[in-house]
C-alpha positions in Angstrom: 96.1 90.0 123.7 94.3 90.1 120.5 90.6 89.0 120.5 88.7 88.5 117.3 84.7 87.9 117.9 82.3 86.8 115.5 84.0 88.8 112.2 81.8 89.0 109.2 82.8 90.8 106.1 80.5 90.6 102.9 81.7 92.6 99.7 79.0 93.9 97.0 77.7 91.1 95.1 77.1 89.7 98.0 80.4 87.7 98.6 81.0 86.4 102.1 84.3 86.8 102.9 84.4 86.0 106.2 81.8 84.0 108.4 82.0 84.5 111.8 85.4 84.4 112.7 86.4 84.0 116.2 89.9 84.0 117.9 92.4 84.8 120.9 95.8 85.5 119.9 98.1 85.6 122.7 101.8 86.9 122.6 104.1 84.9 120.1 103.7 83.3 116.9 100.4 82.6 115.1 99.6 81.2 112.2 96.7 81.6 109.9 96.7 78.9 107.4 94.5 78.2 104.3 94.0 77.8 100.8 94.1 81.4 98.3 90.9 82.8 98.4 90.0 81.5 101.8 89.4 85.1 103.5 93.4 85.2 105.2 94.4 88.5 103.6 90.5 90.1 104.4 90.9 89.3 108.0 94.7 90.5 107.8 93.3 94.0 106.4 90.9 94.0 109.0 93.4 93.3 111.9 95.3 96.2 110.4 92.5 98.7 110.5 92.7 99.3 106.6 89.4 97.6 106.0 86.2 97.8 107.5 84.1 94.6 108.8 80.9 94.3 108.1 80.0 93.0 112.0 81.7 91.7 114.8 84.5 92.7 117.2 88.2 93.1 117.2 90.2 94.3 120.4 93.6 94.8 121.1 94.8 94.6 124.8 91.0 95.3 125.5 90.8 98.6 123.2 88.0 98.1 120.5 90.1 98.8 117.4 87.3 98.7 114.8 86.1 101.3 116.5 89.3 103.0 117.1 91.7 102.0 114.2 94.2 104.6 115.4 95.1 102.9 118.3 96.1 100.0 116.2 97.7 101.9 113.8 100.1 103.5 116.5 101.0 99.7 117.6 101.0 98.2 114.2 103.9 97.0 112.0 102.3 95.6 108.6 103.7 93.7 105.7 101.0 93.0 103.1 101.4 90.0 100.6 102.2 92.8 97.9 104.4 95.6 99.1 105.4 98.3 96.6 109.0 99.6 96.0 110.6 102.1 93.9 113.2 99.8 92.5 115.5 103.1 91.3 116.0 103.9 95.3 118.5 102.1 97.3 117.3 100.1 100.1 118.7 102.9 102.8 116.4 105.7 100.7 113.5 103.2 100.3 113.4 102.7 103.9 113.3 106.1 105.1 110.8 107.2 102.4 108.5 104.9 103.9 109.1 105.6 107.8 108.4 109.4 106.8 105.3 108.3 105.1 104.8 106.7 108.4 105.0 109.3 110.4 107.9 107.4 112.7 109.8 109.9 114.6 113.8 109.7 114.5 115.4 111.9 117.4 118.9 110.2 116.6 118.5 111.2 113.0 116.6 109.3 110.1 119.7 107.9 108.8 120.9 106.4 111.9 117.3 104.7 112.5 117.3 103.3 108.9 120.9 101.7 110.0 119.8 100.1 112.7 116.6 98.4 111.1 118.7 97.6 108.4 121.3 96.1 110.6 118.3 94.3 112.1 117.3 92.5 109.5 120.4 91.7 107.7 121.1 94.4 105.3 123.2 96.7 106.6 126.0 95.6 103.9 123.2 96.0 100.7 121.6 99.7 102.1 123.8 101.3 99.3 122.5 99.1 96.7 119.3 99.8 94.5 116.2 97.8 95.4 115.6 96.8 91.8 119.0 94.4 92.6 117.7 92.9 95.5 116.4 89.2 95.6 112.9 88.4 96.8 114.5 87.5 100.2 115.9 90.7 100.6 112.8 92.7 99.2 111.1 91.1 102.1 113.4 91.8 104.9 113.4 95.5 103.8 109.4 95.1 104.3 109.9 93.8 107.5 112.4 96.5 108.6 109.7 99.1 107.8 107.3 96.9 110.0 109.7 96.9 113.0 110.2 101.0 112.9 108.2 102.1 116.0 108.9 98.8 118.3 104.9 97.6 117.0 102.8 95.9 119.7 101.5 93.8 116.9 103.1 92.8 113.7 100.9 91.2 110.7 102.7 89.3 107.7 100.5 88.3 104.9 102.3 85.4 102.4 106.1 86.5 103.0 107.6 83.1 102.0 105.9 82.9 98.8 108.4 82.9 95.8 111.4 82.6 98.1 114.3 79.9 97.7 114.5 77.8 100.1 118.0 79.5 101.9 116.0 83.0 101.9 113.0 81.5 103.2 115.3 80.0 106.3 116.7 83.1 106.5 113.3 84.7 106.8 112.1 81.9 109.3 115.2 83.1 111.2 113.9 86.7 111.5 110.4 86.0 112.2 110.6 84.0 114.9 113.1 86.2 116.5 110.0 88.8 116.2 107.7 87.1 118.1 109.6 87.1 121.5 108.0 89.7 122.9 104.8 90.6 120.8 101.9 89.6 118.8 103.3 88.3 115.3 100.0 86.9 113.0 101.7 85.1 110.1 99.3 84.6 107.0 100.2 82.0 105.1 99.0 78.8 102.7 102.5 77.1 103.1 102.1 74.3 105.4 105.9 74.4 106.4 106.0 77.9 107.3 103.3 77.2 109.9 105.4 73.6 110.9 108.4 75.7 111.7 107.4 79.0 113.3 104.0 78.5 114.9 103.2 77.4 118.1 99.2 77.8 117.5 97.5 78.2 114.3 93.9 78.3 112.6 92.6 77.2 109.2 90.3 79.1 107.8 88.3 78.0 104.5 85.8 79.7 102.6 85.6 82.6 105.4 85.1 80.1 108.1 87.5 79.1 111.0 87.3 75.3 110.9 90.1 74.6 113.3 92.2 75.9 115.9 94.9 73.7 117.1 99.2 73.0 117.6 101.3 71.4 115.0 101.5 68.3 117.4 97.7 68.3 117.7 97.1 68.2 114.4 99.4 65.6 113.4 98.3 63.2 116.4 94.7 63.9 115.5 95.5 61.7 112.2 97.8 59.4 113.7 96.9 55.5 112.5 95.2 56.8 109.6 97.5 58.0 107.2 99.0 55.1 104.4 101.6 55.8 101.7 101.6 53.2 98.7 103.4 53.3 95.3 100.8 53.7 92.4 100.9 53.4 88.8 99.9 56.5 87.2 97.0 55.3 85.2 95.7 54.0 88.8 95.6 57.3 90.6 92.3 58.6 89.1 90.8 55.2 89.6 91.8 54.9 93.5 90.1 58.2 93.8 86.9 56.9 93.3 87.6 53.7 95.1 88.7 55.4 98.2 85.5 57.6 98.3 87.6 61.1 98.8 90.3 59.7 101.5 93.0 60.1 99.0 95.0 63.2 100.8 97.6 63.6 97.9 99.7 62.2 95.1 103.2 62.9 95.2 106.3 62.0 93.0 109.0 61.0 95.1 112.7 60.1 93.6 110.7 59.8 90.0 107.9 57.5 91.4 104.2 58.3 92.1 103.3 57.7 95.6 99.4 58.2 97.0 99.0 59.3 100.7 95.6 57.9 101.9 93.8 58.8 105.0 92.0 55.7 106.3 89.9 56.1 109.5 89.8 52.2 110.2 93.4 51.3 109.4 92.4 49.1 106.9 94.1 50.1 103.2 94.2 48.8 100.5 96.9 46.0 99.5 100.2 47.8 98.8 99.8 50.5 101.3 101.7 50.8 104.3 101.5 53.1 107.7 103.0 56.4 107.8 104.2 59.1 109.9 101.9 61.8 109.6 103.1 65.2 108.4 101.4 68.5 109.4 100.3 68.9 105.8 98.4 65.5 106.0 96.3 66.6 108.8 96.0 70.1 107.1 94.9 68.7 103.7 92.2 66.2 105.7 90.9 68.9 107.4 90.4 71.1 104.0 88.8 68.3 102.4 86.7 67.5 105.0 85.7 71.2 105.3 85.1 71.2 101.8 82.8 67.7 101.7 85.4 66.0 99.5 85.6 63.7 102.5 83.1 62.1 105.1 82.1 64.2 107.7 83.1 62.5 111.3 86.0 60.8 109.8 89.1 61.3 112.4 
């Protein structure tokens, strides 16, 4: 179990990146969802023991990892948001280089260990190709291969699907899901689909604060009966934002037509809007708008 209590991080300025975050994360996949700049990466770096907290507590299986970061380093697999590779190396050589830097032991030989890890992330047939020729998804799978070395208790992945095409994203989803069967996996992302597909529980962070911890089903249920969809002329969208007092969730183009999603707590939308099945993205955007003050407090 990973426990985070009243975690604060203040950068010089001062800039408060985290403002008293508390979480309890059990085995399985846990999502940390929020917009860019919300504080997710700062939290991931503190959990990984590579950034000091200003105050608060973090414990992995009962051990204080702020006081003893070496404890988490020995049990950690970490794929940061930006992972650097040497493009001229092959995938196999790049992986071996990283594992040596990490001090990973390979009793059966480094080549055999790399082979097993590359097989696990479905890169065995591409091991001899240079990294510069890898797709974005292949590079992310190579990053996961190094994170898996040493059979870590805790795996942290920060924005792992950003920039991946749909096919690579689905392949990566299957890989991540398999990792969470018997360990703690923390997934940090601003992509709602990542959480919807992978996570049984997740938290929403905004401006350094934890604003909600829930499940995808609970989040959708929380806005059930209040979400409406309507086709709107482009010139009416801005006016509707004003008329609805911040209750416009989002405007999208579907099949070449402009649609607006509304959050209407009293269930009485403007003419032309029909009830819509709420999505996790609807629930997330309502929560973020409320937390940022763009939607009246107390609405459901």
